[in-house]
Backbone as ProteinMPNN parsed JSONL, in Angstrom:
{"seq_chain_A": "XXXXXXXXXXXXXXXXXXXXXXXXXXXXXXXXXXXXXXXXXXXXXXXXXXXXXXXXXXXXXXXXXXXXXXXXXXXXXXXXXXXXXXXXXXXXXXXXXXXXXXXXXXXXXXXXXXXXXXXXXXXXXXXXXXXXXXXXXXXXXXXXXXXXXXXXXXXXXXXXXXXXXXXXXXXXXXXXXXXXXXXXXXXXXXXXXXXXXXXXXXXXXX", "coords_chain_A": {"N_chain_A": [[1.727, 9.101, 48.26], [2.76, 9.896, 45.027], [2.653, 13.159, 43.619], [2.106, 13.006, 40.974], [0.599, 11.213, 38.312], [1.099, 7.693, 38.28], [2.251, 5.6, 35.397], [2.252, 2.693, 33.695], [3.198, 0.537, 31.004], [1.252, -2.032, 29.827], [1.594, -5.586, 29.595], [0.552, -7.429, 27.147], [-0.061, -10.349, 27.607], [-1.436, -10.492, 30.031], [-4.576, -10.034, 31.241], [-5.877, -6.764, 31.393], [-7.75, -6.031, 33.507], [-7.214, -8.105, 35.505], [-4.332, -7.265, 36.198], [-4.804, -4.753, 37.396], [-5.96, -5.4, 39.522], [-3.721, -6.924, 40.797], [-2.114, -4.612, 41.135], [-3.508, -2.987, 43.05], [-3.341, -4.765, 44.943], [-0.673, -4.82, 45.571], [-0.021, -2.412, 46.523], [0.805, -0.101, 49.296], [-1.109, 1.475, 50.175], [-4.417, 2.795, 49.851], [-5.576, 2.601, 46.589], [-6.795, 3.357, 43.012], [-6.549, 2.174, 40.393], [-6.542, 2.976, 37.048], [-7.12, 1.854, 33.532], [-5.729, 2.954, 30.375], [-5.523, 3.168, 26.933], [-3.583, 1.351, 26.633], [-2.076, 1.682, 28.83], [-1.553, 1.09, 32.198], [-2.681, 3.389, 34.617], [-2.133, 4.94, 37.742], [-3.836, 7.356, 39.168], [-3.133, 10.347, 41.103], [-3.777, 10.734, 44.608], [-6.863, 12.248, 45.153], [-7.37, 15.773, 46.235], [-8.837, 17.905, 48.663], [-10.554, 19.674, 47.392], [-10.667, 18.91, 44.855], [-12.442, 16.743, 45.249], [-14.742, 17.984, 46.329], [-15.38, 19.633, 44.082], [-16.109, 17.694, 42.246], [-18.222, 16.612, 43.366], [-19.92, 18.692, 43.823], [-20.878, 19.001, 41.271], [-21.929, 16.784, 40.848], [-24.316, 16.805, 42.575], [-25.687, 18.991, 41.545], [-26.499, 17.864, 39.108], [-28.13, 15.776, 40.247], [-29.932, 17.262, 41.667], [-31.106, 18.356, 39.539], [-33.07, 16.439, 38.71], [-31.673, 14.066, 37.382], [-31.524, 11.16, 38.543], [-30.112, 9.146, 38.391], [-27.575, 10.023, 38.46], [-24.049, 9.533, 39.49], [-21.42, 8.553, 41.369], [-18.223, 6.995, 41.636], [-18.3, 4.132, 40.863], [-16.752, 1.776, 38.496], [-15.994, 1.523, 35.115], [-15.804, -0.357, 31.942], [-14.582, -0.499, 28.592], [-14.725, -2.352, 25.982], [-14.037, -5.028, 23.281], [-16.399, -6.799, 22.235], [-16.8, -9.976, 23.61], [-14.232, -9.815, 23.725], [-10.736, -8.314, 24.059], [-9.95, -5.981, 26.585], [-10.265, -2.518, 26.33], [-10.317, -0.158, 27.731], [-10.293, 0.84, 31.342], [-12.203, 2.747, 33.341], [-12.628, 5.088, 35.74], [-14.853, 7.212, 36.371], [-15.079, 10.799, 37.866], [-17.459, 11.897, 38.107], [-20.865, 10.825, 36.911], [-23.687, 10.279, 34.605], [-25.838, 7.635, 34.297], [-27.557, 5.85, 31.786], [-29.301, 3.778, 32.326], [-30.629, 1.853, 35.101], [-28.341, -0.742, 36.678], [-28.889, -3.714, 35.033], [-29.81, -7.139, 35.314], [-28.044, -8.48, 33.659], [-26.081, -6.498, 33.249], [-25.112, -6.794, 35.748], [-24.202, -9.325, 35.731], [-22.283, -9.134, 33.961], [-20.57, -7.285, 35.085], [-19.949, -9.048, 37.323], [-18.432, -10.883, 35.87], [-16.494, -9.398, 34.658], [-14.917, -8.771, 37.167], [-15.769, -6.494, 38.868], [-16.195, -4.356, 37.106], [-18.379, -2.333, 35.351], [-20.169, -2.223, 32.21], [-19.471, 0.068, 29.843], [-21.316, 1.335, 28.28], [-23.265, 1.752, 29.833], [-23.131, 4.421, 30.285], [-24.305, 7.697, 30.083], [-23.172, 10.271, 30.041], [-20.177, 11.471, 31.238], [-17.798, 12.647, 33.724], [-14.905, 14.568, 34.688], [-12.739, 15.829, 36.866], [-9.752, 17.66, 36.967], [-6.714, 16.779, 38.513], [-3.524, 16.839, 39.484], [-3.014, 15.655, 37.107], [-3.593, 17.021, 34.403], [-3.009, 16.433, 31.78], [-3.593, 13.59, 31.345], [-6.475, 13.589, 31.74], [-7.229, 15.314, 29.821], [-6.468, 14.158, 27.248], [-5.775, 11.198, 26.933], [-7.833, 9.971, 28.592], [-9.982, 11.542, 27.424], [-9.739, 10.793, 24.859], [-10.55, 8.14, 25.05], [-13.355, 7.848, 26.206], [-14.495, 8.952, 24.091], [-13.905, 6.932, 21.839], [-15.267, 4.796, 23.201], [-17.811, 5.76, 22.908], [-19.422, 7.043, 24.722], [-21.869, 9.44, 25.129], [-21.663, 12.222, 26.463], [-18.843, 14.452, 27.486], [-17.48, 15.785, 30.102], [-15.526, 18.069, 31.329], [-13.577, 19.413, 33.786], [-11.104, 21.645, 34.203], [-8.876, 22.402, 36.228], [-6.354, 23.462, 36.212], [-6.441, 25.404, 33.825], [-8.457, 26.922, 34.458], [-10.988, 26.424, 33.31], [-13.837, 24.845, 31.762], [-15.16, 22.214, 30.304], [-17.511, 21.095, 27.648], [-17.764, 18.054, 25.874], [-19.493, 16.457, 23.065], [-21.161, 14.162, 20.876], [-19.908, 12.004, 19.831], [-16.965, 10.582, 17.785], [-15.643, 7.672, 16.8], [-13.438, 6.955, 15.089], [-12.047, 8.947, 12.991], [-10.523, 10.927, 10.328], [-7.273, 12.019, 9.684], [-5.36, 11.001, 11.325], [-6.761, 8.979, 12.745], [-7.611, 8.951, 15.296], [-9.909, 8.827, 17.903], [-12.595, 11.127, 18.812], [-14.536, 13.995, 20.048], [-16.875, 15.459, 18.038], [-18.308, 17.941, 18.737], [-17.903, 21.018, 20.876], [-18.171, 22.5, 23.885], [-17.019, 25.402, 25.424], [-16.058, 27.118, 28.454], [-15.097, 29.785, 30.604], [-14.199, 29.178, 34.201], [-16.84, 29.701, 36.29], [-18.845, 30.704, 34.553], [-21.969, 29.603, 33.189], [-22.17, 26.434, 32.013], [-23.159, 25.015, 29.082], [-24.822, 22.076, 28.426], [-25.87, 19.388, 26.185], [-29.35, 18.566, 25.368], [-30.45, 16.173, 27.332], [-29.643, 17.458, 29.362], [-29.028, 19.725, 32.029], [-27.772, 22.996, 32.019], [-24.416, 23.651, 33.483], [-23.771, 24.852, 36.715], [-20.888, 26.42, 36.849], [-19.798, 28.856, 38.63], [-19.992, 27.972, 41.085], [-17.871, 26.421, 41.357], [-15.581, 28.069, 41.736], [-12.807, 28.856, 43.663], [-11.62, 30.805, 46.226]], "CA_chain_A": [[1.872, 8.666, 46.994], [3.339, 10.91, 44.402], [1.566, 13.882, 42.994], [2.1, 12.707, 39.513], [0.127, 9.812, 37.969], [2.016, 6.631, 37.838], [1.907, 5.158, 34.222], [2.971, 1.527, 33.462], [2.641, -0.135, 29.882], [0.848, -3.612, 29.999], [1.97, -6.937, 28.85], [-0.622, -8.309, 26.531], [-0.473, -11.574, 27.983], [-2.069, -10.4, 31.005], [-5.856, -8.967, 31.124], [-5.784, -5.713, 32.231], [-8.549, -6.35, 35.146], [-6.215, -8.679, 36.613], [-3.405, -6.394, 36.079], [-5.283, -3.742, 38.103], [-5.965, -6.031, 40.887], [-2.483, -6.897, 41.225], [-1.554, -3.22, 41.501], [-4.161, -2.717, 44.323], [-2.918, -5.629, 46.316], [0.744, -4.631, 45.986], [0.156, -1.089, 47.17], [0.726, 0.108, 50.537], [-2.019, 2.387, 50.512], [-5.657, 2.457, 49.088], [-5.321, 3.035, 44.976], [-7.859, 2.838, 42.317], [-5.821, 2.369, 39.287], [-7.208, 2.781, 35.548], [-6.364, 1.287, 32.209], [-6.338, 3.756, 29.252], [-4.427, 3.301, 25.721], [-2.35, 0.418, 26.771], [-1.273, 1.827, 30.117], [-2.187, 1.238, 33.746], [-2.556, 4.847, 35.673], [-2.492, 5.202, 39.004], [-3.943, 8.778, 39.483], [-2.644, 10.765, 42.458], [-4.717, 10.997, 45.641], [-7.49, 13.505, 44.981], [-7.24, 16.486, 47.287], [-10.376, 17.87, 49.144], [-10.937, 20.601, 46.555], [-10.911, 18.001, 43.651], [-13.581, 15.994, 45.533], [-15.784, 19.057, 46.496], [-15.866, 20.12, 42.916], [-16.974, 16.542, 41.726], [-19.616, 16.403, 44.556], [-20.835, 19.884, 43.463], [-21.423, 18.761, 39.847], [-22.993, 15.507, 41.062], [-25.365, 17.565, 43.191], [-26.374, 19.587, 40.644], [-27.331, 16.784, 38.306], [-29.225, 14.908, 40.861], [-31.312, 17.98, 41.913], [-32.094, 18.926, 38.236], [-33.929, 15.388, 38.206], [-31.245, 13.074, 37.19], [-31.69, 10.33, 39.87], [-29.103, 7.996, 37.763], [-26.202, 10.725, 38.343], [-23.325, 9.033, 40.442], [-20.051, 8.537, 41.331], [-17.528, 5.592, 42.279], [-18.341, 2.877, 39.812], [-15.847, 1.619, 37.367], [-16.627, 1.112, 33.726], [-15.139, -1.196, 31.146], [-14.894, -0.565, 27.39], [-13.92, -3.653, 25.438], [-14.312, -5.489, 22.202], [-17.394, -7.573, 22.469], [-16.126, -11.112, 23.795], [-12.695, -10.07, 23.368], [-9.918, -7.634, 24.701], [-10.271, -4.662, 27.202], [-9.678, -1.432, 25.723], [-10.182, 0.804, 28.903], [-11.154, 0.654, 32.448], [-12.42, 3.909, 33.846], [-13.512, 5.431, 36.881], [-15.343, 8.854, 36.216], [-15.265, 11.288, 38.869], [-18.934, 11.716, 38.332], [-21.475, 10.431, 35.816], [-24.914, 9.86, 34.544], [-26.16, 6.435, 33.54], [-28.693, 5.629, 30.788], [-30.053, 2.972, 33.164], [-29.897, 1.247, 36.504], [-28.06, -2.151, 36.449], [-29.865, -5.011, 34.879], [-29.218, -8.555, 35.79], [-27.073, -8.526, 32.697], [-25.191, -5.667, 33.641], [-24.601, -7.326, 37.092], [-23.278, -10.288, 35.258], [-21.075, -8.441, 33.073], [-19.848, -6.78, 36.349], [-19.155, -10.297, 38.106], [-17.51, -11.581, 34.961], [-15.149, -8.45, 34.675], [-14.294, -8.719, 38.415], [-16.065, -5.37, 39.453], [-16.314, -3.362, 36.155], [-19.774, -2.362, 34.675], [-20.168, -1.957, 30.958], [-19.39, 1.54, 29.678], [-22.427, 1.415, 27.652], [-24.208, 2.36, 30.741], [-22.829, 5.996, 30.771], [-24.902, 8.809, 29.21], [-22.233, 11.4, 30.453], [-19.003, 11.003, 32.148], [-17.212, 13.753, 34.105], [-13.678, 14.449, 35.4], [-12.203, 17.101, 37.664], [-8.44, 17.469, 36.687], [-5.743, 16.964, 39.585], [-2.254, 17.014, 38.818], [-2.847, 14.803, 35.626], [-4.397, 17.341, 33.433], [-2.874, 15.854, 30.425], [-4.385, 12.323, 31.279], [-7.992, 13.763, 31.573], [-7.41, 16.069, 28.335], [-5.939, 13.431, 26.383], [-6.255, 9.686, 27.004], [-9.347, 9.844, 28.999], [-11.033, 12.007, 26.338], [-10.041, 9.749, 23.494], [-11.271, 6.603, 25.501], [-14.788, 8.208, 26.166], [-14.968, 9.102, 22.775], [-13.949, 5.695, 21.347], [-16.503, 4.035, 23.696], [-19.227, 6.3, 22.478], [-19.868, 8.125, 25.606], [-22.409, 10.758, 24.525], [-21.231, 13.51, 26.763], [-17.708, 14.061, 28.45], [-17.568, 17.085, 30.998], [-14.026, 18.168, 31.831], [-13.306, 20.608, 34.594], [-9.741, 21.615, 33.922], [-8.462, 23.362, 37.077], [-5.23, 24.244, 35.722], [-6.78, 26.229, 32.904], [-9.594, 27.581, 34.992], [-12.146, 26.236, 32.278], [-14.918, 23.863, 31.845], [-15.542, 21.798, 28.687], [-18.241, 19.833, 27.73], [-17.64, 17.266, 24.574], [-20.639, 15.766, 22.652], [-21.388, 13.581, 19.535], [-18.358, 11.213, 19.714], [-16.602, 9.93, 16.65], [-14.703, 6.379, 17.246], [-12.34, 6.991, 14.132], [-12.369, 9.581, 11.91], [-9.733, 12.138, 10.331], [-6.077, 11.389, 8.951], [-4.769, 10.622, 12.313], [-7.368, 7.896, 13.23], [-8.103, 9.213, 16.859], [-11.432, 9.062, 18.36], [-12.707, 12.716, 19.43], [-15.892, 14.46, 19.828], [-17.32, 16.69, 16.981], [-19.03, 19.25, 19.328], [-17.066, 21.198, 22.134], [-18.765, 23.891, 24.525], [-15.87, 25.72, 26.461], [-16.394, 28.385, 29.304], [-14.337, 30.088, 31.862], [-14.944, 28.774, 35.268], [-17.714, 30.989, 36.55], [-20.072, 30.831, 33.539], [-22.723, 28.418, 32.887], [-21.562, 25.501, 31.02], [-24.375, 24.468, 28.368], [-24.778, 20.662, 27.977], [-26.549, 18.955, 25.261], [-30.221, 18.188, 25.921], [-31.703, 16.714, 28.241], [-29.014, 17.802, 30.513], [-29.306, 21.151, 32.198], [-26.463, 23.694, 32.03], [-23.905, 23.312, 34.983], [-23.119, 26.379, 37.308], [-19.775, 26.673, 37.372], [-19.59, 29.714, 39.693], [-19.728, 26.952, 42.604], [-16.507, 25.603, 41.36], [-14.651, 28.956, 41.835], [-12.138, 28.783, 44.852], [-10.762, 32.028, 46.497]], "C_chain_A": [[2.249, 10.06, 46.421], [2.264, 11.716, 44.039], [1.446, 13.745, 41.602], [1.339, 11.36, 39.133], [1.022, 8.827, 37.8], [1.332, 5.997, 36.558], [2.778, 4.015, 33.843], [2.422, 1.033, 32.134], [2.282, -1.737, 30.652], [1.231, -4.44, 28.933], [0.614, -7.581, 28.277], [-1.075, -9.497, 26.953], [-1.551, -11.896, 29.379], [-3.578, -9.446, 31.04], [-5.486, -8.165, 31.985], [-6.496, -5.608, 33.467], [-7.807, -6.968, 35.969], [-5.024, -7.919, 36.89], [-3.704, -5.419, 37.449], [-5.329, -4.167, 39.537], [-4.685, -6.283, 41.582], [-1.835, -5.682, 41.903], [-2.169, -2.724, 42.855], [-3.622, -3.399, 45.314], [-1.316, -5.422, 46.567], [1.166, -3.365, 46.532], [0.116, -0.955, 48.588], [-0.358, 1.001, 51.073], [-3.2, 2.262, 49.503], [-5.483, 3.176, 47.567], [-6.443, 2.628, 44.323], [-7.441, 3.091, 40.735], [-6.934, 2.118, 37.99], [-6.512, 2.345, 34.603], [-6.845, 2.115, 31.04], [-4.999, 3.779, 28.142], [-3.178, 2.302, 26.131], [-1.628, 0.319, 28.2], [-2.214, 1.567, 31.284], [-1.724, 2.736, 34.222], [-2.865, 4.677, 36.804], [-2.829, 6.669, 39.145], [-3.472, 8.91, 40.926], [-4.065, 10.891, 43.251], [-5.468, 12.254, 45.525], [-7.587, 14.268, 46.316], [-8.832, 16.829, 47.558], [-10.889, 18.756, 48.09], [-11.55, 19.872, 45.197], [-12.333, 17.032, 44.055], [-14.709, 16.906, 45.914], [-16.3, 19.407, 44.965], [-16.718, 18.889, 42.163], [-18.231, 16.579, 42.396], [-20.407, 17.516, 44.239], [-21.496, 19.538, 42.08], [-22.615, 17.549, 40.156], [-24.412, 15.737, 41.738], [-26.33, 18.142, 42.485], [-27.123, 18.955, 39.535], [-28.484, 16.087, 39.063], [-30.379, 16.045, 41.277], [-32.058, 18.506, 40.809], [-32.994, 17.586, 37.8], [-33.339, 14.059, 37.736], [-30.667, 12.074, 38.081], [-30.262, 9.232, 39.48], [-27.852, 8.804, 37.946], [-25.544, 9.956, 39.407], [-22.153, 9.224, 40.439], [-19.455, 7.246, 41.893], [-17.438, 4.506, 41.593], [-17.302, 2.921, 38.831], [-16.684, 1.088, 36.105], [-15.525, 0.473, 32.807], [-15.399, -1.021, 29.44], [-13.99, -1.66, 26.856], [-14.48, -3.935, 24.075], [-15.335, -6.482, 22.645], [-16.822, -8.999, 22.54], [-14.709, -11.172, 23.634], [-12.05, -8.98, 24.283], [-10.624, -6.519, 25.414], [-9.626, -3.755, 26.672], [-9.454, -0.248, 26.82], [-10.959, 0.431, 29.976], [-11.085, 2.123, 33.201], [-13.198, 4.202, 35.063], [-13.743, 7.238, 36.902], [-15.421, 9.455, 37.682], [-16.911, 11.652, 39.231], [-19.647, 11.255, 36.858], [-22.929, 10.422, 35.718], [-25.106, 8.717, 33.964], [-27.505, 6.758, 32.832], [-29.602, 4.697, 31.411], [-29.449, 2.495, 34.435], [-29.431, -0.154, 35.844], [-28.79, -3.126, 36.187], [-29.31, -6.034, 35.296], [-28.047, -8.737, 34.674], [-26.109, -7.911, 33.012], [-24.481, -6.275, 35.16], [-23.688, -8.509, 36.812], [-22.311, -10.201, 34.576], [-19.996, -8.08, 34.242], [-18.982, -7.793, 37.054], [-18.344, -10.873, 36.842], [-16.219, -10.711, 34.644], [-14.659, -7.854, 35.971], [-14.523, -7.06, 39.114], [-16.232, -4.179, 38.481], [-17.724, -3.437, 35.465], [-19.588, -2.089, 33.132], [-20.112, -0.603, 30.675], [-20.431, 2.108, 28.814], [-23.303, 1.988, 28.541], [-24.265, 3.82, 30.879], [-23.597, 6.793, 29.622], [-23.935, 9.839, 29.176], [-21.123, 10.736, 31.47], [-18.242, 12.192, 32.337], [-15.858, 13.577, 34.705], [-13.259, 15.865, 35.562], [-10.369, 16.8, 37.663], [-7.809, 17.423, 38.239], [-4.819, 17.47, 39.284], [-1.918, 16.435, 37.216], [-3.923, 15.268, 34.703], [-4.296, 16.676, 32.152], [-3.68, 14.585, 30.052], [-5.898, 12.743, 30.771], [-8.186, 14.482, 30.151], [-7.083, 15.335, 27.464], [-6.358, 12.019, 26.196], [-7.546, 9.366, 27.258], [-10.345, 10.579, 27.972], [-10.957, 11.265, 25.229], [-10.711, 8.44, 23.9], [-12.692, 6.691, 25.567], [-15.146, 8.497, 25.052], [-14.849, 7.706, 22.011], [-14.847, 4.734, 21.969], [-17.842, 4.433, 23.27], [-20.095, 6.752, 23.709], [-20.57, 9.3, 25.166], [-22.093, 11.973, 24.872], [-19.884, 13.277, 27.525], [-17.519, 15.595, 28.87], [-15.992, 16.821, 31.623], [-13.925, 19.466, 32.508], [-11.771, 20.809, 34.747], [-9.323, 22.867, 34.984], [-7.265, 24.402, 36.833], [-5.447, 25.433, 34.903], [-7.868, 27.273, 33.69], [-10.787, 27.673, 33.942], [-12.996, 25.042, 32.532], [-15.315, 23.658, 30.377], [-16.508, 20.579, 28.542], [-18.244, 19.29, 25.945], [-19.009, 16.577, 24.376], [-20.244, 15.374, 21.176], [-19.763, 12.98, 19.234], [-18.226, 10.467, 18.407], [-15.46, 8.77, 17.082], [-13.356, 6.538, 16.673], [-12.408, 7.789, 13.066], [-11.212, 10.664, 11.751], [-8.306, 11.412, 9.874], [-5.404, 10.741, 10.317], [-5.403, 9.269, 12.99], [-8.005, 7.938, 14.544], [-9.257, 9.434, 17.019], [-11.399, 10.396, 19.011], [-14.12, 12.786, 19.278], [-16.022, 15.567, 18.918], [-17.581, 18.143, 17.859], [-18.219, 19.617, 20.727], [-17.623, 22.781, 22.572], [-17.534, 24.036, 25.461], [-16.241, 27.063, 27.238], [-15.405, 28.345, 30.384], [-14.885, 29.484, 33.029], [-15.428, 29.912, 35.97], [-18.925, 31.267, 35.789], [-20.56, 29.778, 33.546], [-22.233, 27.864, 31.74], [-22.664, 24.65, 30.213], [-23.902, 23.044, 27.949], [-25.691, 20.343, 26.815], [-27.865, 18.418, 26.116], [-30.31, 16.417, 25.976], [-30.97, 17.336, 29.407], [-29.172, 19.436, 30.688], [-27.754, 21.488, 32.161], [-25.989, 23.742, 33.411], [-23.438, 24.716, 35.372], [-22.088, 26.174, 37.648], [-19.121, 27.745, 38.496], [-19.322, 29.042, 41.006], [-18.589, 26.525, 42.651], [-15.491, 26.81, 41.433], [-14.075, 29.018, 43.377], [-11.448, 30.093, 45.054], [-9.33, 31.805, 46.711]], "O_chain_A": [[2.135, 11.119, 47.037], [1.107, 11.296, 44.058], [0.602, 14.443, 41.04], [1.617, 10.39, 39.838], [1.92, 9.138, 37.018], [0.111, 5.841, 36.521], [3.975, 4.237, 33.657], [1.196, 1.065, 32.028], [2.806, -2.329, 31.596], [1.231, -4.185, 27.729], [-0.224, -8.151, 28.976], [-2.249, -9.83, 26.797], [-2.171, -12.911, 29.698], [-3.548, -8.229, 30.858], [-4.938, -8.427, 33.056], [-5.935, -5.133, 34.455], [-7.648, -6.546, 37.115], [-4.691, -7.98, 38.074], [-2.918, -5.373, 38.395], [-4.895, -3.54, 40.503], [-4.507, -5.947, 42.753], [-1.186, -5.706, 42.949], [-1.473, -2.135, 43.682], [-3.395, -2.906, 46.419], [-0.772, -5.803, 47.604], [2.303, -3.119, 46.932], [-0.645, -1.724, 49.175], [-0.482, 1.232, 52.276], [-3.02, 1.696, 48.425], [-5.244, 4.383, 47.544], [-7.13, 1.715, 44.78], [-7.895, 3.984, 40.02], [-7.871, 1.32, 37.964], [-5.284, 2.384, 34.691], [-8.02, 2.107, 30.672], [-3.87, 4.22, 28.355], [-1.993, 2.559, 25.918], [-0.924, -0.583, 28.653], [-3.422, 1.802, 31.285], [-0.559, 3.13, 34.179], [-3.985, 4.212, 37.015], [-1.792, 7.321, 39.27], [-3.396, 8.002, 41.754], [-5.164, 11.085, 42.732], [-4.879, 13.31, 45.751], [-7.826, 13.675, 47.369], [-9.796, 16.321, 46.985], [-12.054, 18.425, 47.869], [-12.602, 20.168, 44.63], [-13.138, 16.683, 43.192], [-15.806, 16.376, 45.739], [-17.503, 19.444, 44.702], [-17.794, 19.084, 41.596], [-19.277, 16.569, 41.746], [-21.624, 17.378, 44.36], [-22.671, 19.851, 41.888], [-23.789, 17.486, 39.79], [-25.413, 15.052, 41.526], [-27.538, 17.961, 42.634], [-28.18, 19.399, 39.086], [-29.59, 15.871, 38.567], [-31.576, 15.763, 41.224], [-33.197, 18.971, 40.856], [-33.579, 17.586, 36.718], [-34.047, 13.058, 37.628], [-29.47, 12.093, 38.37], [-29.579, 8.678, 40.342], [-26.87, 8.194, 37.524], [-26.285, 9.618, 40.331], [-21.649, 9.996, 39.624], [-20.154, 6.489, 42.567], [-16.406, 3.846, 41.715], [-16.956, 3.995, 38.339], [-17.723, 0.429, 36.11], [-14.359, 0.828, 32.977], [-16.477, -1.445, 29.024], [-12.817, -1.852, 27.179], [-15.353, -3.178, 23.651], [-14.968, -7.087, 23.652], [-16.294, -9.348, 21.485], [-14.047, -12.194, 23.453], [-12.707, -8.661, 25.273], [-11.711, -6.102, 25.013], [-8.43, -3.937, 26.447], [-8.484, 0.506, 26.74], [-12.037, -0.15, 29.856], [-10.011, 2.576, 33.597], [-14.255, 3.642, 35.351], [-13.025, 8.149, 37.312], [-15.777, 8.737, 38.617], [-17.426, 11.666, 40.349], [-19.014, 11.337, 35.806], [-23.514, 10.564, 36.792], [-24.488, 8.629, 32.903], [-28.321, 7.625, 33.146], [-30.773, 4.782, 31.04], [-28.285, 2.607, 34.818], [-29.913, -0.637, 34.819], [-29.468, -3.551, 37.123], [-28.162, -5.895, 35.719], [-27.022, -9.257, 35.115], [-25.069, -8.557, 33.137], [-23.303, -6.062, 35.445], [-22.65, -8.724, 37.437], [-21.455, -11.083, 34.507], [-18.841, -8.502, 34.291], [-17.794, -7.665, 37.349], [-17.337, -11.459, 37.24], [-15.114, -11.204, 34.417], [-14.116, -6.751, 36.034], [-13.63, -6.502, 39.751], [-16.399, -3.059, 38.964], [-18.162, -4.514, 35.061], [-18.48, -1.589, 32.937], [-20.856, 0.048, 31.408], [-20.439, 3.323, 28.615], [-24.151, 2.753, 28.082], [-25.185, 4.417, 31.439], [-23.481, 6.523, 28.427], [-23.862, 10.385, 28.075], [-21.236, 9.778, 32.234], [-17.948, 12.852, 31.341], [-15.609, 12.493, 35.231], [-13.353, 16.796, 34.762], [-9.84, 15.871, 38.273], [-8.417, 18.023, 39.125], [-4.904, 18.587, 38.772], [-0.983, 16.671, 36.451], [-4.838, 14.581, 34.25], [-5.286, 16.371, 31.486], [-4.262, 14.387, 28.985], [-6.414, 12.368, 29.719], [-9.166, 14.252, 29.443], [-7.441, 15.851, 26.406], [-7.216, 11.707, 25.371], [-8.298, 8.716, 26.532], [-11.468, 10.112, 27.785], [-11.976, 11.03, 24.579], [-11.357, 7.767, 23.097], [-13.355, 5.777, 25.076], [-16.347, 8.305, 24.86], [-15.917, 7.359, 21.506], [-15.225, 3.804, 21.257], [-18.821, 3.687, 23.247], [-21.324, 6.806, 23.656], [-19.865, 10.24, 24.798], [-22.118, 12.882, 24.041], [-19.675, 12.218, 28.117], [-17.421, 16.491, 28.031], [-15.479, 15.835, 32.151], [-14.152, 20.517, 31.908], [-11.209, 20.02, 35.506], [-9.411, 24.054, 34.671], [-7.172, 25.601, 37.096], [-4.785, 26.444, 35.136], [-7.933, 28.446, 33.322], [-11.431, 28.7, 33.727], [-12.796, 24.323, 33.511], [-15.66, 24.484, 29.532], [-16.414, 19.47, 29.068], [-18.633, 19.982, 25.004], [-19.633, 16.157, 25.351], [-19.405, 15.916, 20.456], [-18.818, 13.453, 18.603], [-19.161, 9.816, 17.941], [-14.45, 9.12, 17.692], [-12.32, 6.374, 17.318], [-12.894, 7.272, 12.06], [-10.862, 11.294, 12.749], [-8.327, 10.19, 9.729], [-4.817, 9.693, 10.047], [-4.693, 8.544, 13.688], [-8.83, 7.095, 14.896], [-9.798, 10.272, 16.298], [-10.426, 10.8, 19.647], [-14.827, 12.003, 18.643], [-15.305, 16.56, 19.036], [-17.063, 19.223, 17.577], [-17.922, 18.752, 21.552], [-17.561, 23.831, 21.933], [-17.074, 23.112, 26.132], [-16.703, 28.015, 26.609], [-14.955, 27.352, 30.956], [-16.085, 29.217, 32.971], [-14.75, 30.901, 36.251], [-19.873, 31.92, 36.225], [-19.864, 28.813, 33.862], [-21.919, 28.463, 30.711], [-23.037, 23.595, 30.727], [-22.879, 22.819, 27.302], [-26.373, 21.315, 26.493], [-27.727, 17.938, 27.241], [-30.259, 15.626, 25.035], [-31.617, 17.721, 30.38], [-29.38, 20.232, 29.773], [-26.803, 20.71, 32.23], [-26.742, 23.841, 34.38], [-22.887, 25.533, 34.634], [-21.969, 25.707, 38.781], [-18.094, 27.483, 39.124], [-18.56, 29.486, 41.864], [-18.083, 26.205, 43.727], [-14.356, 26.444, 41.127], [-14.888, 29.226, 44.278], [-10.725, 30.519, 44.154], [-8.584, 32.759, 46.935]]}, "name": "protein", "num_of_chains": 1, "seq": "XXXXXXXXXXXXXXXXXXXXXXXXXXXXXXXXXXXXXXXXXXXXXXXXXXXXXXXXXXXXXXXXXXXXXXXXXXXXXXXXXXXXXXXXXXXXXXXXXXXXXXXXXXXXXXXXXXXXXXXXXXXXXXXXXXXXXXXXXXXXXXXXXXXXXXXXXXXXXXXXXXXXXXXXXXXXXXXXXXXXXXXXXXXXXXXXXXXXXXXXXXXXXX"}
């Protein structure tokens, strides 16, 4: 697979959920495509360091008592009873609840995607797709109202915590987060209550 994300525009006639299934079935190797801002995005295969960093942050959250921290699930943002706005698979996350019967019915109806309203925190670790995580995904999580978005930007050597999402505000009308915490990798990254500060010294690689 290419080291850069593959991006394809979506024809409105096809539900993005079905289109992602078609992409997976057509691929010669395992992929987990996502849908953001009208585009299908096929992220590059993550390397070992990427997975190790995501696992470290998941471990920190679980160790701090957040038993609903996890990874691997996909989440859908959409208009109630209407079109799909985004299909996202965070590198790590904290849910605000365990899946209820209603959530599982939603997942079945949307062919494997849980409602994004289950997320209290979403986290991404950049691969070669730094711009995707810091641009379209940032806006998608904000538009969906995910309370906290944590971004580990490997290219910049920085960690960010975004909070207080605003769906549409300002002259450009773009979704955004009002509050940003930014630290160099190696420094503690403060998160909004009730979450603990994340130890980013564990993310530094020689």
